[in-house]
C-alpha positions in Angstrom: 29.9 35.8 -5.9 29.4 32.3 -7.1 28.5 31.3 -10.6 25.4 29.2 -11.3 27.4 25.9 -11.1 28.5 26.7 -7.5 32.0 27.6 -8.5 33.4 31.1 -7.8 32.8 33.5 -10.6 35.9 34.4 -12.7 38.0 31.5 -11.4 39.3 28.9 -13.8 40.6 26.6 -11.0 38.5 27.2 -7.8 39.7 25.9 -4.5 37.2 23.4 -3.1 35.2 24.5 0.0 36.5 21.6 2.1 40.1 22.6 1.2 39.3 26.2 2.2 37.9 25.0 5.5 41.0 22.9 6.2 43.2 25.9 5.2 41.3 28.1 7.7 41.7 25.4 10.4 45.4 25.0 9.7 44.9 21.4 8.8 46.7 21.4 5.4 50.2 20.0 4.7 52.7 22.8 4.3 53.0 22.5 0.5 49.2 22.5 0.0 48.8 25.4 2.4 51.3 27.4 0.3 49.5 26.5 -2.9 46.2 27.7 -1.5 47.7 30.9 -0.2 49.2 31.7 -3.5 45.8 31.1 -5.2 44.0 33.3 -2.7 46.4 36.1 -3.2 45.6 36.2 -6.9 41.9 35.2 -6.8 39.3 37.5 -5.2 36.5 35.1 -6.0 38.1 32.3 -3.9 39.0 34.8 -1.2 35.3 35.7 -1.0 34.4 32.0 -0.9 36.9 31.6 2.1 35.1 34.4 3.9 31.8 32.5 3.2 33.2 29.3 4.7 34.4 31.3 7.8 31.0 33.0 8.2 29.2 29.6 7.9 31.5 28.0 10.5 30.8 31.0 12.8 27.0 30.6 12.4 27.2 26.9 13.2 29.3 27.6 16.2 26.8 30.2 17.5 23.9 27.8 17.0 25.8 25.1 18.9 26.5 27.6 21.8 22.8 28.5 22.0 21.8 24.9 22.1 19.9 25.4 18.9 21.9 23.0 16.8 20.4 19.5 16.2 21.9 16.9 14.0 21.3 13.3 12.9 24.2 11.0 13.1 24.1 7.7 11.2 25.2 4.4 12.7 28.2 4.4 10.3 29.4 7.7 11.8 
């Protein structure tokens, strides 16, 4: 459902994946949450992108539960 440039197809003002993740986690300020919700109600492409973010998070969670998730953390982190 994404265009070649990584943006949702047919969306002139796509919601960034990080904002979608914060929306799903309930980490946005009230005004920003309302803006994202209004956009999602009108934009099937960004709604599909939100579902992709949720599926990705679920996959990562499953890998972590299985003990299959490995990551490298920099000293700066």
